[in-house]
C-alpha positions, 0 to 999 in steps of 0.5 A: 868109553870103557875097554868093553865098550871100545871093543864092542864098537870095534866088533859092531863096525867089523860086522858092518864092514865099516872101516871108518868106524872100525878105525875110530877105536884103533890106536895109531901105534896098534900092534897085532901079535900071533900068540903061538909063536909070539910074532908081530903080525901087523903094526900101525894104523895104516897097515891095519886099515889097509888089511881090514879094508881089503878084508871087508871088500872081499868078504861081504858076508863077514860076521863075528859072533862072540862066544864068550867075553872076559874083561880084566882091567884094560884087557878084553878077551873075546872067544869069537866065531867068524864066518863069511871070511873070503878064502875060508868056507868054514868057521874060523874060531879065535881068541883075541886079547884086546888091550885098550888105552885112552879109548883106543885098542893098542894091542891085539893078541890072536890065538888060533884054534889048533887042528 
């Protein structure tokens, strides 16, 4: 799979709240970062699975729509609009930078819309 295909599979399984499909493209050593303060927010497949299992179970209407996508080498940059997330009645707008190695997502940098 190309990096774009890996991230597309991740998106489709996210929207279907399919934790096994979602985790099939996540590297065992995946790391998530917050762009604004450069902090590590999650590390490892076990933490990722725990977080997304809880999110999927609590958010039956969860859905992410890609507003734009850019691919540069092994990086896929998605501007996403997320609705139906438990605890957030509005639209959550994010830019996510996915880094893909060997058909697995190894790093995710999250940029939140300010204000």
